[in-house]
gemmi code that builds the backbone of each chain (N, CA, C; Angstrom):
import gemmi

chains = {
    "A": [
        ("UNK", (-9.954, -43.569, -50.386), (-8.751, -43.970, -49.671), (-7.641, -44.500, -50.485)),
        ("UNK", (-6.452, -44.199, -50.077), (-5.338, -44.548, -50.831), (-5.088, -46.121, -50.734)),
        ("UNK", (-4.382, -46.671, -51.606), (-4.071, -48.145, -51.608), (-2.686, -48.255, -52.322)),
        ("UNK", (-2.103, -49.438, -52.126), (-0.732, -49.730, -52.654), (-0.826, -51.202, -53.292)),
        ("UNK", (-0.318, -51.359, -54.441), (-0.091, -52.714, -54.992), (1.244, -52.904, -55.322)),
        ("UNK", (1.819, -54.129, -55.110), (3.151, -54.463, -55.435), (3.078, -55.767, -56.338)),
        ("UNK", (3.476, -55.602, -57.564), (3.292, -56.639, -58.554), (4.441, -57.592, -58.375)),
        ("UNK", (4.129, -58.849, -58.055), (5.079, -59.861, -57.736), (5.464, -60.003, -56.335)),
        ("UNK", (4.917, -61.067, -55.708), (5.134, -61.300, -54.296), (6.611, -61.812, -54.136)),
        ("UNK", (7.161, -62.413, -55.184), (8.552, -62.960, -55.030), (9.278, -62.648, -56.320)),
        ("UNK", (10.364, -62.067, -56.230), (11.290, -61.775, -57.412), (12.697, -62.319, -57.269)),
        ("UNK", (13.098, -63.007, -58.194), (14.466, -63.598, -58.055), (15.396, -63.005, -59.185)),
        ("UNK", (16.544, -62.574, -58.774), (17.519, -62.120, -59.738), (18.823, -62.749, -59.521)),
        ("UNK", (19.746, -62.705, -60.533), (21.054, -63.233, -60.305), (21.898, -62.024, -59.724)),
        ("UNK", (22.977, -62.530, -58.974), (23.831, -61.393, -58.400), (24.497, -60.687, -59.581)),
        ("UNK", (24.459, -59.350, -59.413), (24.932, -58.548, -60.502), (23.858, -58.058, -61.475)),
        ("UNK", (22.703, -58.646, -61.485), (21.640, -58.264, -62.417), (20.939, -57.062, -61.864)),
        ("UNK", (20.086, -56.410, -62.763), (19.248, -55.319, -62.332), (18.052, -55.789, -61.400)),
        ("UNK", (17.841, -55.009, -60.456), (16.688, -55.250, -59.492), (15.613, -54.302, -59.957)),
        ("UNK", (14.387, -54.866, -60.132), (13.180, -53.916, -60.359), (12.102, -54.423, -59.530)),
        ("UNK", (11.616, -53.606, -58.660), (10.458, -53.990, -57.748), (9.405, -52.975, -58.052)),
        ("UNK", (8.189, -53.473, -58.309), (7.177, -52.596, -58.792), (6.211, -52.088, -57.654)),
        ("UNK", (5.881, -50.943, -57.679), (4.843, -50.281, -56.829), (3.947, -49.336, -57.455)),
        ("UNK", (2.633, -49.694, -57.333), (1.618, -48.635, -57.863), (0.695, -48.267, -56.698)),
        ("UNK", (0.272, -47.039, -56.768), (-0.527, -46.507, -55.646), (-1.811, -45.876, -56.315)),
        ("UNK", (-2.715, -45.650, -55.467), (-3.950, -44.998, -55.879), (-4.193, -43.934, -54.780)),
        ("UNK", (-4.298, -42.742, -55.234), (-4.570, -41.592, -54.424), (-5.118, -40.418, -55.238)),
        ("UNK", (-6.058, -39.708, -54.555), (-6.694, -38.599, -55.243), (-5.916, -37.290, -55.134)),
        ("UNK", (-4.982, -37.337, -54.138), (-4.126, -36.123, -53.874), (-2.623, -36.526, -53.905)),
        ("UNK", (-1.724, -35.538, -54.106), (-0.253, -35.917, -54.196), (0.142, -36.725, -52.864)),
        ("UNK", (0.810, -37.798, -52.984), (1.125, -38.589, -51.842), (2.615, -38.424, -51.461)),
        ("UNK", (2.950, -38.797, -50.204), (4.261, -39.175, -49.879), (4.394, -40.685, -50.178)),
        ("UNK", (5.565, -41.113, -50.711), (5.826, -42.475, -51.093), (7.105, -42.931, -50.428)),
        ("UNK", (7.102, -44.154, -49.892), (8.270, -44.671, -49.207), (8.619, -46.179, -49.739)),
        ("UNK", (9.772, -46.465, -49.617), (10.200, -47.873, -49.750), (10.992, -48.275, -48.413)),
        ("UNK", (10.626, -49.440, -47.877), (11.295, -49.951, -46.695), (11.706, -51.312, -47.071)),
        ("UNK", (12.784, -51.728, -46.336), (13.313, -53.070, -46.500), (13.233, -53.728, -45.072)),
        ("UNK", (12.964, -54.988, -45.111), (12.904, -55.823, -43.897), (13.685, -57.090, -43.990)),
        ("UNK", (14.632, -57.173, -43.180), (15.488, -58.396, -43.163), (14.818, -59.373, -42.140)),
        ("UNK", (15.105, -60.637, -42.214), (14.382, -61.553, -41.309), (14.490, -61.306, -39.864)),
        ("UNK", (13.342, -61.335, -39.211), (13.298, -61.069, -37.742), (13.729, -59.663, -37.320)),
        ("UNK", (13.702, -58.775, -38.218), (13.964, -57.371, -37.938), (12.859, -56.394, -38.290)),
        ("UNK", (12.916, -55.216, -37.799), (11.939, -54.253, -38.145), (12.179, -53.616, -39.511)),
        ("UNK", (11.399, -52.739, -39.932), (11.531, -52.129, -41.298), (12.529, -50.966, -41.197)),
        ("UNK", (13.288, -50.889, -42.320), (14.295, -49.851, -42.472), (14.011, -49.002, -43.623)),
        ("UNK", (14.016, -47.634, -43.560), (13.668, -46.912, -44.641), (14.775, -46.808, -45.672)),
        ("UNK", (14.409, -47.084, -46.938), (15.405, -47.172, -48.046), (15.445, -45.752, -48.595)),
        ("UNK", (14.212, -45.218, -48.997), (14.122, -43.897, -49.604), (12.709, -43.411, -49.458)),
        ("UNK", (12.541, -42.066, -49.834), (11.219, -41.538, -49.754), (11.072, -40.516, -50.820)),
        ("UNK", (9.826, -40.312, -51.317), (9.491, -39.180, -52.170), (8.605, -38.233, -51.361)),
        ("UNK", (8.949, -36.931, -51.524), (8.214, -36.003, -50.772), (7.914, -34.698, -51.627)),
        ("UNK", (7.639, -34.953, -52.920), (7.219, -33.954, -53.882), (8.448, -32.949, -54.313)),
        ("UNK", (9.625, -33.393, -54.055), (10.718, -32.676, -54.594), (11.087, -33.337, -55.901)),
        ("UNK", (12.393, -33.811, -56.085), (12.784, -34.457, -57.213), (12.011, -35.765, -57.415)),
        ("UNK", (11.712, -36.050, -58.699), (10.879, -37.291, -58.927), (11.753, -38.508, -58.951)),
        ("UNK", (13.083, -38.328, -59.115), (14.028, -39.406, -59.028), (14.739, -39.452, -57.634)),
        ("UNK", (14.460, -40.378, -56.822), (14.904, -40.322, -55.478), (15.987, -41.427, -55.231)),
        ("UNK", (17.140, -40.995, -54.736), (18.190, -41.988, -54.397), (18.216, -42.295, -52.965)),
        ("UNK", (18.328, -43.568, -52.621), (18.301, -44.036, -51.243), (19.623, -44.648, -50.814)),
        ("UNK", (19.518, -45.533, -49.755), (20.699, -46.230, -49.285), (20.897, -47.464, -50.087)),
        ("UNK", (22.131, -47.992, -49.939), (22.605, -49.294, -50.599), (22.450, -49.266, -52.058)),
        ("UNK", (22.486, -48.155, -52.701), (22.468, -48.087, -54.163), (21.092, -48.111, -54.811)),
        ("UNK", (20.125, -48.146, -54.003), (18.632, -48.161, -54.486), (18.244, -46.771, -54.955)),
        ("UNK", (17.327, -46.775, -55.906), (16.717, -45.480, -56.267), (15.198, -45.827, -56.820)),
        ("UNK", (14.420, -44.758, -56.761), (13.099, -44.967, -57.293), (12.625, -43.764, -57.963)),
        ("UNK", (11.787, -43.893, -58.940), (11.290, -42.777, -59.750), (9.750, -42.650, -59.514)),
        ("UNK", (9.315, -41.451, -59.151), (7.938, -41.169, -59.072), (7.329, -40.741, -60.491)),
        ("UNK", (6.354, -41.435, -60.915), (5.745, -41.193, -62.239), (4.294, -40.995, -61.906)),
        ("UNK", (3.873, -39.653, -61.900), (2.517, -39.405, -61.621), (1.514, -39.925, -62.687)),
        ("UNK", (1.931, -39.898, -63.882), (1.005, -40.373, -64.968), (0.756, -41.856, -64.894)),
        ("UNK", (1.657, -42.577, -64.371), (1.529, -43.983, -64.204), (1.234, -44.339, -62.725)),
        ("UNK", (1.119, -43.450, -61.947), (0.895, -43.687, -60.477), (1.766, -44.766, -59.921)),
        ("UNK", (3.051, -44.638, -60.366), (3.960, -45.708, -59.967), (5.285, -45.093, -59.155)),
        ("UNK", (5.857, -45.984, -58.440), (7.085, -45.626, -57.652), (7.883, -46.804, -57.602)),
        ("UNK", (8.357, -47.321, -58.762), (9.202, -48.588, -58.857), (10.621, -48.338, -58.258)),
        ("UNK", (10.997, -49.382, -57.506), (12.324, -49.379, -56.963), (13.334, -50.128, -57.868)),
        ("UNK", (14.523, -49.607, -58.011), (15.562, -50.270, -58.935), (16.899, -50.145, -58.271)),
        ("UNK", (17.688, -51.071, -58.640), (19.151, -51.094, -58.253), (19.932, -51.687, -59.491)),
        ("UNK", (20.962, -51.068, -59.962), (21.561, -51.574, -61.217), (22.194, -52.985, -61.075)),
        ("UNK", (22.770, -53.266, -59.860), (23.444, -54.482, -59.779), (23.157, -55.102, -58.413)),
        ("UNK", (22.497, -56.247, -58.431), (22.141, -56.882, -57.221), (23.280, -57.548, -56.407)),
        ("UNK", (23.129, -57.550, -55.066), (24.121, -58.102, -54.286), (23.432, -59.075, -53.397)),
        ("UNK", (24.180, -60.129, -52.909), (23.652, -61.137, -52.084), (22.903, -60.558, -50.842)),
        ("UNK", (23.495, -59.550, -50.381), (22.972, -58.925, -49.125), (21.664, -58.168, -49.339)),
        ("UNK", (21.307, -58.049, -50.666), (19.978, -57.294, -50.952), (18.798, -58.256, -50.693)),
        ("UNK", (19.062, -59.540, -50.506), (17.860, -60.540, -50.324), (17.167, -60.090, -49.088)),
        ("UNK", (15.863, -59.810, -49.181), (15.059, -59.358, -48.089), (13.634, -59.147, -48.631)),
        ("UNK", (12.804, -58.620, -47.700), (11.398, -58.267, -48.080), (11.398, -56.717, -48.267)),
        ("UNK", (10.640, -56.317, -49.315), (10.613, -54.944, -49.573), (9.190, -54.423, -49.594)),
        ("UNK", (8.963, -53.344, -48.972), (7.583, -52.868, -48.809), (7.459, -51.387, -49.334)),
        ("UNK", (6.490, -51.108, -50.155), (6.148, -49.829, -50.564), (5.055, -49.243, -49.703)),
        ("UNK", (5.090, -48.025, -49.387), (4.012, -47.408, -48.563), (3.670, -45.966, -49.056)),
        ("UNK", (2.399, -45.627, -48.787), (1.909, -44.332, -49.216), (1.336, -43.631, -47.952)),
        ("UNK", (1.550, -42.365, -47.954), (0.942, -41.480, -46.795), (0.432, -40.263, -47.389)),
        ("UNK", (-0.761, -39.995, -47.076), (-1.424, -38.687, -47.459), (-1.668, -37.915, -46.171)),
        ("UNK", (-1.554, -36.595, -46.250), (-1.832, -35.754, -45.166), (-3.221, -36.013, -44.601)),
        ("UNK", (-3.318, -36.277, -43.346), (-4.557, -36.524, -42.666), (-5.112, -37.957, -42.729)),
        ("UNK", (-4.356, -38.751, -43.396), (-4.697, -40.211, -43.420), (-3.605, -41.068, -42.927)),
        ("UNK", (-3.946, -42.341, -42.687), (-2.910, -43.251, -42.201), (-1.945, -43.653, -43.214)),
        ("UNK", (-0.824, -44.276, -42.722), (0.063, -44.968, -43.679), (-0.573, -46.201, -44.219)),
        ("UNK", (-0.386, -46.464, -45.501), (-0.826, -47.723, -46.106), (0.294, -48.418, -46.780)),
        ("UNK", (0.566, -49.657, -46.320), (1.682, -50.417, -46.832), (1.182, -51.403, -47.907)),
        ("UNK", (2.011, -51.727, -48.880), (1.714, -52.793, -49.805), (1.917, -54.108, -49.172)),
        ("UNK", (1.669, -55.236, -49.833), (1.802, -56.569, -49.323), (3.276, -57.047, -49.263)),
        ("UNK", (4.116, -56.367, -49.971), (5.474, -56.729, -49.941), (5.964, -57.555, -51.098)),
        ("UNK", (7.273, -57.517, -51.406), (7.892, -58.327, -52.433), (9.184, -58.911, -51.839)),
        ("UNK", (9.254, -60.235, -51.862), (10.410, -60.925, -51.383), (11.482, -61.063, -52.481)),
        ("UNK", (12.552, -60.440, -52.294), (13.644, -60.495, -53.246), (14.654, -61.632, -52.903)),
        ("UNK", (14.871, -62.410, -53.819), (15.863, -63.512, -53.727), (17.101, -63.122, -54.689)),
        ("UNK", (18.263, -63.289, -54.273), (19.450, -63.075, -55.119), (20.221, -64.405, -55.330)),
        ("UNK", (20.320, -64.808, -56.552), (20.949, -66.105, -56.800), (22.360, -65.852, -57.175)),
        ("UNK", (23.270, -66.798, -56.680), (24.752, -66.608, -56.980), (25.071, -67.005, -58.409)),
    ],
    "B": [
        ("UNK", (22.811, -43.201, -31.797), (21.857, -43.221, -30.706), (20.980, -44.455, -30.638)),
        ("UNK", (20.263, -44.578, -29.623), (19.357, -45.726, -29.410), (18.155, -45.603, -30.421)),
        ("UNK", (17.788, -46.762, -30.944), (16.621, -46.714, -31.853), (15.421, -47.080, -31.042)),
        ("UNK", (14.265, -47.508, -31.793), (13.133, -47.838, -31.154), (13.266, -49.242, -30.511)),
        ("UNK", (12.864, -49.500, -29.356), (13.038, -50.812, -28.723), (11.575, -51.227, -28.359)),
        ("UNK", (11.381, -52.578, -28.353), (10.163, -53.190, -28.128), (10.382, -54.423, -27.221)),
        ("UNK", (9.454, -54.510, -26.189), (9.544, -55.647, -25.317), (8.218, -56.155, -25.042)),
        ("UNK", (8.044, -57.518, -24.907), (9.167, -58.602, -25.264), (9.397, -58.713, -26.581)),
        ("UNK", (10.353, -59.450, -27.024), (10.599, -59.712, -28.489), (9.660, -60.805, -28.891)),
        ("UNK", (9.368, -61.734, -28.019), (8.429, -62.884, -28.252), (7.494, -62.973, -27.043)),
        ("UNK", (6.225, -63.219, -27.392), (5.222, -63.464, -26.307), (4.285, -64.546, -26.720)),
        ("UNK", (4.153, -65.615, -25.900), (3.299, -66.750, -26.172), (2.236, -66.628, -25.094)),
        ("UNK", (1.036, -66.640, -25.459), (-0.021, -66.632, -24.402), (-1.130, -67.548, -24.808)),
        ("UNK", (-2.019, -67.848, -23.863), (-3.142, -68.763, -24.148), (-4.326, -68.003, -24.570)),
        ("UNK", (-5.069, -68.507, -25.270), (-6.419, -67.889, -25.760), (-7.129, -67.403, -24.505)),
        ("UNK", (-7.667, -66.160, -24.559), (-8.435, -65.547, -23.553), (-7.634, -64.801, -22.509)),
        ("UNK", (-6.316, -64.855, -22.561), (-5.482, -64.120, -21.638), (-5.333, -62.631, -22.100)),
        ("UNK", (-4.721, -61.845, -21.193), (-4.470, -60.419, -21.367), (-3.008, -60.249, -21.647)),
        ("UNK", (-2.654, -59.401, -22.653), (-1.219, -59.200, -22.814), (-0.951, -57.706, -23.055)),
        ("UNK", (0.268, -57.314, -22.651), (0.718, -55.877, -22.879), (2.009, -55.998, -23.661)),
        ("UNK", (2.107, -55.145, -24.631), (3.363, -54.969, -25.425), (3.865, -53.579, -25.373)),
        ("UNK", (5.059, -53.438, -25.105), (5.740, -52.137, -24.729), (6.553, -51.633, -25.898)),
        ("UNK", (6.540, -50.316, -26.107), (7.461, -49.678, -27.122), (8.064, -48.459, -26.463)),
        ("UNK", (9.398, -48.430, -26.625), (10.188, -47.239, -26.241), (10.678, -46.553, -27.574)),
        ("UNK", (10.115, -45.296, -27.854), (10.499, -44.649, -29.023), (11.826, -43.904, -28.958)),
        ("UNK", (12.334, -43.476, -30.036), (13.463, -42.638, -29.994), (13.280, -41.405, -29.225)),
        ("UNK", (14.181, -41.052, -28.380), (14.031, -39.859, -27.555), (13.762, -38.557, -28.325)),
        ("UNK", (12.843, -37.885, -27.994), (12.436, -36.610, -28.698), (11.437, -36.797, -29.876)),
        ("UNK", (11.091, -38.016, -30.164), (10.066, -38.270, -31.195), (8.651, -38.143, -30.524)),
        ("UNK", (7.911, -37.239, -31.076), (6.527, -36.990, -30.499), (5.492, -37.855, -31.165)),
        ("UNK", (5.725, -38.457, -32.268), (4.836, -39.273, -32.994), (5.082, -40.701, -32.782)),
        ("UNK", (4.119, -41.555, -32.458), (4.325, -42.946, -32.285), (3.220, -43.721, -32.957)),
        ("UNK", (3.600, -44.805, -33.593), (2.679, -45.518, -34.419), (2.710, -47.011, -33.999)),
        ("UNK", (1.593, -47.679, -33.983), (1.605, -49.247, -33.816), (0.997, -49.788, -35.057)),
        ("UNK", (1.641, -50.901, -35.523), (1.251, -51.648, -36.650), (1.110, -53.129, -36.275)),
        ("UNK", (0.431, -53.862, -37.074), (0.322, -55.284, -36.995), (0.677, -55.909, -38.273)),
        ("UNK", (1.626, -56.939, -38.204), (2.082, -57.546, -39.533), (1.816, -58.967, -39.356)),
        ("UNK", (0.935, -59.488, -40.115), (0.669, -60.927, -40.283), (1.551, -61.532, -41.249)),
        ("UNK", (1.680, -62.859, -41.108), (2.659, -63.577, -41.959), (2.365, -63.301, -43.459)),
        ("UNK", (3.438, -62.914, -44.132), (3.374, -62.750, -45.557), (2.564, -61.484, -45.978)),
        ("UNK", (2.417, -60.492, -45.025), (1.652, -59.348, -45.428), (2.445, -58.054, -44.963)),
        ("UNK", (1.990, -56.901, -45.483), (2.645, -55.646, -45.075), (2.079, -55.223, -43.671)),
        ("UNK", (2.772, -54.280, -43.090), (2.220, -53.808, -41.803), (0.820, -53.087, -42.028)),
        ("UNK", (0.007, -53.328, -41.067), (-1.371, -52.758, -41.060), (-1.472, -51.805, -39.881)),
        ("UNK", (-1.850, -50.579, -40.197), (-1.915, -49.476, -39.286), (-2.958, -49.799, -38.145)),
        ("UNK", (-2.562, -49.570, -36.905), (-3.445, -49.747, -35.738), (-3.826, -48.364, -35.092)),
        ("UNK", (-2.709, -47.728, -34.661), (-3.069, -46.490, -33.894), (-1.875, -45.538, -33.965)),
        ("UNK", (-2.189, -44.246, -33.829), (-1.157, -43.199, -34.030), (-1.267, -42.172, -32.809)),
        ("UNK", (-0.113, -42.031, -32.187), (-0.123, -40.983, -31.014), (0.639, -39.796, -31.438)),
        ("UNK", (0.106, -38.637, -31.095), (0.885, -37.376, -31.228), (0.958, -36.877, -29.676)),
        ("UNK", (2.183, -37.030, -29.206), (2.332, -36.744, -27.752), (1.611, -37.744, -26.933)),
        ("UNK", (0.895, -37.388, -26.035), (0.181, -38.305, -25.137), (-1.224, -38.755, -25.728)),
        ("UNK", (-1.676, -38.082, -26.646), (-3.033, -38.423, -27.185), (-3.091, -39.227, -28.404)),
        ("UNK", (-4.087, -40.129, -28.410), (-4.238, -40.920, -29.621), (-4.872, -40.070, -30.701)),
        ("UNK", (-4.085, -39.669, -31.716), (-4.615, -38.846, -32.772), (-5.517, -39.538, -33.770)),
        ("UNK", (-5.231, -40.833, -33.898), (-6.030, -41.685, -34.875), (-5.913, -43.116, -34.331)),
        ("UNK", (-7.084, -43.635, -33.917), (-7.096, -45.043, -33.500), (-8.071, -45.876, -34.436)),
        ("UNK", (-8.263, -45.401, -35.553), (-9.215, -46.044, -36.457), (-8.781, -47.422, -36.956)),
        ("UNK", (-7.550, -47.777, -36.804), (-7.078, -49.088, -37.166), (-7.214, -50.165, -36.182)),
        ("UNK", (-7.529, -49.857, -34.955), (-7.706, -50.878, -33.929), (-8.919, -51.732, -34.350)),
        ("UNK", (-8.709, -53.038, -34.372), (-9.701, -53.895, -35.050), (-11.036, -54.075, -34.137)),
        ("UNK", (-10.883, -53.927, -32.876), (-12.092, -54.028, -32.022), (-11.784, -53.483, -30.606)),
        ("UNK", (-12.773, -53.573, -29.726), (-12.538, -52.983, -28.443), (-11.670, -53.770, -27.430)),
        ("UNK", (-11.149, -54.933, -27.961), (-10.199, -55.735, -27.208), (-8.880, -55.127, -27.130)),
        ("UNK", (-8.641, -54.233, -28.109), (-7.316, -53.606, -28.331), (-7.390, -52.125, -27.749)),
        ("UNK", (-6.335, -51.788, -27.032), (-6.269, -50.506, -26.464), (-4.785, -50.160, -26.353)),
        ("UNK", (-4.494, -48.785, -26.529), (-3.093, -48.405, -26.368), (-2.983, -47.096, -25.568)),
        ("UNK", (-1.981, -46.907, -24.821), (-1.755, -45.710, -24.060), (-0.334, -45.235, -24.232)),
        ("UNK", (-0.253, -43.911, -23.911), (1.128, -43.245, -23.939), (1.058, -42.092, -22.926)),
        ("UNK", (0.970, -42.558, -21.625), (0.670, -41.542, -20.665), (1.654, -40.286, -20.480)),
        ("UNK", (2.884, -40.504, -20.802), (3.805, -39.341, -20.661), (4.407, -38.896, -21.950)),
        ("UNK", (3.811, -39.344, -22.983), (4.303, -38.987, -24.306), (5.634, -39.587, -24.792)),
        ("UNK", (6.035, -40.704, -24.086), (7.216, -41.327, -24.573), (6.862, -42.869, -24.763)),
        ("UNK", (7.017, -43.640, -23.775), (6.753, -45.066, -23.758), (5.200, -45.292, -24.094)),
        ("UNK", (4.976, -46.287, -24.845), (3.592, -46.639, -25.123), (3.348, -48.156, -24.878)),
        ("UNK", (2.231, -48.426, -24.510), (1.834, -49.871, -24.313), (0.588, -50.272, -25.060)),
        ("UNK", (0.704, -51.325, -25.814), (-0.493, -51.823, -26.597), (-1.038, -52.924, -25.704)),
        ("UNK", (-2.297, -52.844, -25.474), (-3.014, -53.822, -24.561), (-4.044, -54.621, -25.367)),
        ("UNK", (-4.002, -55.923, -25.160), (-4.887, -56.828, -25.892), (-5.621, -57.629, -24.811)),
        ("UNK", (-7.007, -57.579, -24.777), (-7.749, -58.310, -23.748), (-8.352, -59.545, -24.487)),
        ("UNK", (-8.583, -60.554, -23.697), (-9.238, -61.780, -24.154), (-8.676, -62.209, -25.525)),
        ("UNK", (-7.413, -62.427, -25.532), (-6.766, -62.648, -26.791), (-7.299, -63.913, -27.568)),
        ("UNK", (-7.271, -63.863, -28.891), (-7.803, -64.875, -29.800), (-6.627, -65.347, -30.747)),
        ("UNK", (-6.725, -66.518, -31.234), (-5.753, -67.024, -32.032), (-5.415, -66.185, -33.257)),
        ("UNK", (-6.472, -65.505, -33.727), (-6.343, -64.516, -34.850), (-5.482, -63.292, -34.563)),
        ("UNK", (-5.271, -63.024, -33.340), (-4.415, -61.879, -32.925), (-2.910, -62.276, -33.108)),
        ("UNK", (-2.526, -63.409, -33.372), (-1.209, -63.827, -33.491), (-0.627, -63.136, -34.722)),
        ("UNK", (0.539, -62.484, -34.522), (1.092, -61.561, -35.551), (2.390, -60.946, -34.939)),
        ("UNK", (3.011, -60.210, -35.710), (4.190, -59.329, -35.197), (3.573, -57.927, -35.048)),
        ("UNK", (3.808, -57.373, -33.885), (3.267, -56.016, -33.640), (4.570, -55.115, -33.629)),
        ("UNK", (4.470, -54.149, -34.573), (5.557, -53.250, -34.797), (5.197, -51.823, -34.249)),
        ("UNK", (6.219, -51.244, -33.665), (6.040, -49.865, -33.248), (7.034, -49.017, -34.094)),
        ("UNK", (6.628, -47.821, -34.358), (7.539, -46.896, -35.080), (7.344, -45.436, -34.454)),
        ("UNK", (8.366, -44.680, -34.506), (8.326, -43.324, -33.993), (8.867, -42.373, -35.017)),
        ("UNK", (8.498, -41.087, -34.967), (9.008, -40.072, -35.771), (8.933, -38.700, -35.162)),
        ("UNK", (9.707, -37.750, -35.696), (9.507, -36.419, -35.266), (8.157, -35.980, -35.684)),
        ("UNK", (7.704, -34.884, -35.212), (6.361, -34.468, -35.428), (5.873, -34.563, -36.958)),
        ("UNK", (5.028, -35.495, -37.290), (4.296, -35.595, -38.579), (5.025, -35.088, -39.735)),
        ("UNK", (4.315, -34.094, -40.390), (4.811, -33.586, -41.659), (6.131, -32.814, -41.608)),
        ("UNK", (6.553, -32.353, -40.489), (7.794, -31.626, -40.454), (9.004, -32.318, -40.923)),
        ("UNK", (8.992, -33.662, -40.819), (10.053, -34.455, -41.205), (9.599, -35.396, -42.282)),
        ("UNK", (8.593, -34.950, -43.046), (8.060, -35.751, -44.210), (7.674, -37.245, -43.757)),
        ("UNK", (7.146, -37.358, -42.512), (6.598, -38.559, -42.067), (7.599, -39.682, -41.969)),
        ("UNK", (8.889, -39.397, -41.814), (9.917, -40.467, -41.850), (9.795, -41.197, -40.488)),
        ("UNK", (9.479, -42.446, -40.563), (9.332, -43.401, -39.384), (10.541, -44.248, -39.247)),
        ("UNK", (10.747, -44.471, -37.892), (11.832, -45.405, -37.502), (11.144, -46.586, -36.823)),
        ("UNK", (11.295, -47.835, -37.199), (10.702, -48.956, -36.658), (11.505, -49.691, -35.752)),
        ("UNK", (10.838, -50.272, -34.734), (11.403, -51.215, -33.807), (11.428, -52.622, -34.298)),
        ("UNK", (12.050, -53.541, -33.676), (12.212, -54.864, -34.230), (10.957, -55.771, -34.058)),
        ("UNK", (9.954, -55.196, -33.362), (8.620, -55.891, -33.254), (8.616, -56.908, -32.121)),
        ("UNK", (7.273, -57.240, -31.817), (7.041, -58.275, -30.760), (6.194, -59.271, -31.526)),
        ("UNK", (6.747, -60.563, -31.527), (6.000, -61.629, -32.108), (5.053, -62.164, -31.044)),
        ("UNK", (3.763, -62.063, -31.321), (2.737, -62.523, -30.454), (2.134, -63.852, -30.996)),
        ("UNK", (2.176, -64.869, -30.098), (1.523, -66.042, -30.539), (0.469, -66.513, -29.493)),
        ("UNK", (-0.684, -66.706, -29.930), (-1.846, -67.116, -29.094), (-2.181, -68.508, -29.372)),
        ("UNK", (-2.058, -69.284, -28.307), (-2.274, -70.704, -28.449), (-3.672, -71.171, -28.063)),
    ],
}
model = gemmi.Model(1)
for chain_id, residues in chains.items():
    chain = gemmi.Chain(chain_id)
    for i, (resn, *xyz) in enumerate(residues, 1):
        res = gemmi.Residue()
        res.name, res.seqid = resn, gemmi.SeqId(i, " ")
        for name, pos in zip(("N", "CA", "C"), xyz):
            atom = gemmi.Atom()
            atom.name, atom.element = name, gemmi.Element(name[0])
            atom.pos, atom.b_iso = gemmi.Position(*pos), 0.0
            res.add_atom(atom)
        chain.add_residue(res)
    model.add_chain(chain)
structure = gemmi.Structure()
structure.add_model(model)
structure.setup_entities()
């Protein structure tokens, strides 16, 4: 069965600094990979997804992620953090015929 | 257009009571998912509907949990004999048919269930 790990339950960056949120997955077959953002008291919003096309995926709000098969990783980055990026971020994996599996999440704080 | 809606937004109930949580998916979305999110954790899969039928209910924790989607649109998650451990946010998501849209899900705001 597939699984997802997110290194760092809480990440703090200064406004304008690089954002790097880590996601590693385990899967025996090529996966679909997703990043979702969750603002307080709201549902999850899709940031971006990898679906076996380009390995570098661009999403909303300036975020992007790169699929690295050799490292089984799908890390999320943004060149310059904004205060409005403070939220909880979840990585998820989906394999055909199996359920979605979400990681435990990383809370991003942006310091002024 | 309208997104996924869930009612109620908050539900407080006593241990042992029965509760129903409702999900209205995006119109035209044939796939519907229920998840449970405990504090500080990611969503945990409960059940997946394709149309009216439950295609996968392997995530339901026990037989106190049941979900229906009788007309292939609105879904209701039912919990019998609630326990304090059932307290969580219950999320609903919908999508166009499975793989055809690369499994892109749209989430509702959730129902926060508190069992006292």
